[in-house]
N, C-alpha and C positions, 0 to 999 in steps of 0.2 A: 504494500500500500504506500502511496506517495503522498507527501504533503506539498501542495502546489504553491505555497507561499514562498516568497524569497526570504533570505536571511534577514533583510532589512525590515520585513513586515512581521517577523516573529518577535513577540513580546517576551521579555525575561520575567517569568513569574509562574504561578500555578498553571498547570495544564490538565485538562480532563481527557481521558481516553475512554471512549465508549465502544465496546466490542460487542457486535451482534452475531449470533450464531444460531443455526437451526439444530434442534435436538428433539425430533418428533417422538422418539421412543422413551425419552427421559421422564421418569415419574417424579412426583414431589419428594419421596424419600431419597431417590437417586440425586436429585438436585440439592437437597439439604446436605447430604453427605459430601457431594462435590464442593459445595460452597464452604463447608467446614474445613475440608482438606486444603482447598485453595486459599482460603483466608489464613489458615495456620501457616501455610508456606510463604505467603506474601507479607503478612503483618510483620513489622519489624525491618522490612527492607528499607535501606536508606532512601529517603525522598518520597516514600509512599505516605500520603496524608489520609486517604480514605479509600475503601473498596466496598462495593455493594453488588449484590447478585439479585437479579429479578427476571421474570419471564412470564410467558403465557403458555400454559400447558395444553390448551386446546389447539393453538396454532403451531406450537413447538418452537416458537421464537424466544430466545433467551439473550440476556445481556450481562456483561461485566461492566461496571461503572468504576473507574479508577481516577483518583485525583492525585497528581504528583506535584511536588513543590516546584519543579522546573522541567523543561524539556530534557535537560541533561540527565536528570534523575530517571526519567522515562526511558531515554536512550540507553542508559546503563542497564536497566532492567531488560530491555528488548534484546540486548546483546549478551545477556547472561544466562546462566544455567536455570535459574528459577522459572523463566518463561517457558523453557522446554519442558520442565516438570509439569507445569500447569497444562500445557498442550497435551501431554501424555495422559494426564488424569482425565481430561475431558474427551479424549479421542474416541472411546467406545460409544459416545452419544452423538457426536457431531456428524451432521449430514451436510455435505457441501463445504464451501470455504467461508470461514468467518470474515467479517468485515470490521474495520477499525476506523473510527473518526476521531480527530483530535480537535479540541476547542481550548481557547485561552479562557481561563477562569478569572472573571473580573468581579467576583463576589466581594462586597465591602464588609469588613468586620468579620 
């Protein structure tokens, strides 16, 4: 996935990563177990501010919502082993290719 903004347009500050993926066979207990395992693996990573998991079990569409203190923190995660472990944990449920969108977080306070 590419970020089409130029370096000059990128703001240094918090960034939100929204990962959408299809998991039509995943049950609620599967999702809760995956969220617990993923959360345990990611919490404590340098630069991770928040992570949330949510989805629609009828459509099979699910999301990871991650807030990182900076793009540099996100990029360190993306190039590290933790991301690969997360992919492996979700792999039995994933149908198709997940998508990721990045957003600058301009929340005040």
